[in-house]
N, C-alpha and C positions, 0 to 999 in steps of 0.2 A: 504494500500500500504506500502511495506517495503522499507527502504532505502538500497541502495547498500552498502555492507560491504567491508572493506579493513582490512589489518593486518600490524602491525609493529612487526617484529620478531627480537629479539636480541639473538645472539649466543655468549656466553662467551668463552674465550680460554679453559676453563675446559670442554666445550662441552654442558653445560647447556643451554637449549633453553627456552626463554620466549616469548610468543606471546600474543599480545593485539589486540582485534578486535575493530573497530570503524567505524563510517560512512565514506564512501569514500570521502565525501566533507570536512571532518575534518582532513586535512593533518597535520602531526606533525610539530610543530614549530621548528625553528632553535635551540632554547633553549632545547627543548625536545630531539632532535637528539644529541646535544652536551652532554647532561646529560647521554644519553644512551651509548655513546662511551667514555665518560670521558674526553673530550677535544674538540678542534676544529675539525670540520668534513671535510672529503675529500671523494668525490664520488669514488667508486672503478672503476678504468678504465678498459675498454675492456670487460665488461660483459653486458649481455642483461638485467639483473635485476637492479632495483634501489637499490643500496647498499652503505653503508657508513662505514668508519672507522675513527679512530683518526689520523689526518694528521701528528702528531708528534710521532706516535707509535714507529718508529725506534729510534728516539732521546731519547724517554722515556724508551726504552728497554722493551716494552710491550711483553708479551709472545706470541708465535705463536698460530694461531687459524686454525688448519687443517680442522676442521668440518665446520667452517664458510667459509673458502676458497673454499672447495668442493661444498658447498651448493649454492654458487653464480657462480660457474664455473670459478673461477679465476685461471689462469695458473701461480701459484706461491704460496707463503705462506703469508697470511695477518696476521697482528699483532694486538692484543687486541680484544675487542668486535667488532662484525660485526652486523650492523643493516640493515635489508632488509625490504623495503616497497613494498607491493603487493596490487594492486587494487585501489590505490588512484586516484582521479581525477587529471588531469594535473594541474600544477601550472598556474595561470592566467597570 
């Protein structure tokens, strides 16, 4: 029997995409998400996918991320790295 797989995808402002597959029960920790975005996380509002960015992206003057914004269906321009979680089990 195989475990259900999930992915954590990070999209850099440069457009570089990194995807890591892991078991769906192995939800990324807060620390892992913070490391991926480079600071405190904020869930991207108004999108159907579970996606996170650096909550201080504007204050830190992070570069725009058009590819990440489009990938999550955000109606605007997100700043800095965008992390998308797909297929993970719900948080307890």
